[in-house]
N, C-alpha and C positions, 0 to 999 in steps of 0.2 A: 326741636330746639337744640342746637349744638352749644355745648359749654366746654370750657377747657380748665383743667387743673394742672398747676405747675408746682412741683416739689423741688426746692433748691436745697439739697442736702449737703452734708459735709463732704461726702464722697461723690455722689451722683446727682445730676439734674434730670428730672423726669417730666415729660409732658404726656397728658392723656386728654384726647378730644373725644367726647362722647355725646350721644343723643339722649336727652332727658325728656320725660313726659310727666308733668305734674310732680316734679321732684324725684321721680324714679328713673334710674338708669336703664335705658332700653338696649343700647348696643354701643360698643367702643368703635369709633371710626378710625382713630390713629393713635399710636403710642410711639414715643421716642425716648431713649436714654443716652445721656452723655456722661462719661466718666470725667468730671470736671476737676475733682480733687480740690475743691475750694478751701478746705481746711488743711491743705498740705503745708507742713512747716509753720503752722499757725503759732505754735509756742516756740520760744518763751515770750516774744514781744507782742503776741496776740494781734498780729496784723496779717490780713490777706496779702499774700505775695503777688508781685506783678504777673508772673506766668499764670498763676491760678486765676487772677482777675481777668486776664485776657481770654483764657479758655472759657470762663464763665460768661463773659459778654458775647463771645462767639456763639455759645450755646443758646443764649437768650435771643440773639439775632435770628438764629435758625428757627426757634420757637415762634417768633413774631411772623416770620415768613409763612409758616404753616398756618397760623391763625388767620392771616390775610388770605391765604389760599382758600380757606374754608369760610371766609366772610364772617368771622366771629368777632363781634364788637367787644371793646374793652369791658363793657358792663357784664359780659358773659365769661370773663376770665378771672380766675383767682390764682394768684401766685404767692406762695408762702416760703419763707426761709426758716431754717432750723438751727442746729447747734453752732455751726461755724459762724453764721451771721449774728447769732446771739452773743457769742463770745468775742468776736473780732472787734478791736478798738476802732477799726475803719469800716465796720459793717454798715453804719448809717451813711457813710460816704459812698459805699458801693450801691446802696439802695437809691441814693439821690442821683447817681450817674445813670443807673438803669431807668429811672423815671424820666430823665431827659431824653434818653435814646429810644425808649419803647413805649408803646401805647398802654401797656398794662402796668399797674403798680405792684410792688412787692411788700407783703406784710410779714414781719418777723414774729413767729409764734413763740410764746413762752413755752418752757418745757412741759408744763402740765397740759396746756392747750394742745401741744403737739401730740401728747399721748392720747387725748380724747379724740382728736382728729384721725389719728392712725387707727384707733379702735373702730370708728365708724366705717372707715374704708376697708379694713381687714375683714370685717364680718359680712360685707356685701357679697352676695352670691354664694354664701355658705348657709345651708339649711341646718341650723343647730336646734335641737329640741329645747324647749323653754326651760326644762328642768336642769339643763347643763349650766355650769357656772364657769365659763372660760376665763382665763387670764391671758392677756396678750403681752408678748415681749417683742419689742421693736429695736433691733441692734443696728444703730447707725454708724456713721464714720467717726462721730465725735461724742455721742451720748447714746444711752439706752433708756427707752421708756417702757414702763409697765402700766397696764390698765386692767382693772378687775372690778368686781361688784357691779356688773352691768354697765361699765363705763363710768361709774361714779367715783371710784378710787383710782388715783393715778400717782405715779412717782417717776422722777427722771434722775438718772445717775450719770456721772461724768466718766463713762467708759464706752469706748467705741473702737471699731476695727482699725481705722486709720490712725487714731490717736494712740492706741496701744502698739501698733506696728512701729510707729516712729519712736516711741518711748523704750521699747523692749527688744525689738527684733534687729539684730546686728550681724547675723550670719545667714548664709544661704546653703542648704535649708536651715531653718531655725534650730537652735540647740534646745534640748529638753529643759535646761535650766531657764532659758528665756520664756518658754511656755509656763514654767512654774511661777515665774515672776508675774506674768499676766494673770494666772490663776489666783495667786495670793492677793493681788491688787483688786481683782474682781470680788473675791470673798470679803475683803474689808468693806467694800462698798455695799455688797448685798446685805451685810449685817446692819446697815442703816435703814433698810426697808422696814416698813411696818408689817405686821403679820399678814400673809396672803394665804387664804384657804387653798388647799390642794386643788389645783384647777382641773376641770373636767370639760373639755380638754385644755391643754396648753396650746395656745395659738402663737405662731411665730410668723413675723412679716419682715420684709426687707431682704437685702441681697445675700446675707449669710445663709439664711434659711432657704431661700428659693434656689440658691446655687447648690446647696446640699442635695436638694431634690433632683435638680438637673444632673448632677454627677451620679447620684444613686440610680436614677432611671435612664441615664445616658440620653438625655434630651438635648439633641444637637441638630439644628440650631435651637436656641431657647424658644420655648412656646409657653407663655403664661397660662394659657387654658389647660395645658397638660400638668402644670405645676400646682395650680390653684386647687386646694382641698386635699392634697396628698398627705399621707401619714408617714412619719419617719420615727423609727425606734432608736433608742440610744445606741444599740449595738451597731446600727448602720452608721451613725455619726462617728463612733469610735473607729470603725473600719476606714472611713474616708479620711479622718485625721491622720491615722497611721500611714495611709497611702500617700497623702500629701507631704507628710514629714520626711518621707524617704526620697522626695524629688526636689532637685533645685528648681529655681523659678522658671528657667527656660523650658524645663520639661513639664512643670505644672501648667504652663500656658498652652500646652498641646492637649491637655486632658479634656475629653468630651464632656460638655456641660459646664466647664469652667472658662469664663471669658478671660481674655488676656488682661483686661483692665482690673479684674478682681483677684488675679492670681497671687498678688503680693499681700493682700489684706484678708484673704479668706481664712488663713490659719488663726490669727488672733481673734477673728470673729467667731470661729468655732469654739475656741477655748472659753470665750465669754459665754456662749450658749451652753456648753457642757457644764461649766461651773454653776451656772444659774439653774439648770435642770436638777443637778445634784443638790443644790441648796433647797430647792422646793420639793424634792422627793418625787420628781416626775420622770417617767420612763419613756415617753414618746411625745411628739409634737404634731399638731395639725398645721400645715403650712398654707398661708394665704399669699397669693401673688399681688394682692391689692394692699394699699396703704394710704398714706397721707393724701396723695392726689385724688384718690377715690373718696376719701373722707370729706374733702372740700367740694367734691362734685355731688355727693349724695348724703347731705346732712341728716336725712330722715331715717337712715338705715339703723336698725336695732336688731338684736337676736330675735328670730321667729319663735 
């Protein structure tokens, strides 16, 4: 039985088509990512802009073509929107137009439901001992979600790689004081989190974390199977940030493991991650290549 999960993020749209048997994922048939930048220039008027709208509809049209190619009925497709669609004043209009054009419907996840869904997806394919108490961080383009206590405790903060790039990065390469502003904003938001037990391990999902692994291990072209389950220590993250800060955007785009589409948002994403790890007293992260789209495909997945 083929099913499809579609994640409409602030920065990226992702499609995963997978074979399931009795609710368990057996194999991934196809995956596709588009750097849509739906949340680009969303603030201050909180409207999805026309270029982003067009890019998004083009990506969804491609997704529908792939669903038809695999003969997947709409009942076997789940598409979910996250931060940009939650915040945009014309988000419901976007969903309505997509409903008219495509066979599948889009559901906008609340921040806390997004966190739980990301948790389910991130843990799939990771054999974690039952005594471990992981905490998941999901750094998106417009928000960052935290999930802990076996997926029962969740929090969503309004900090994201694209959001902070637009707010604070005005030079190429970024200035140290611009990174300091991102750090301070992140710290202010982190202090609103409820107490989180020191995670064992700290799980990280989404593009910032997976790109860090790809750069550190020089995985080019990107291969999710090679990224999934990799450990990164803080010293590696520090080294990569220093490397990126020394390069203008044009040179960052040529770095093995760093996609052209992510080269301008990776630095603020890393600062969010580093600041969070310091806040929680964590020295390393376990990176998952899976996230929301896997969570909506495999709702039964829990830590082993």
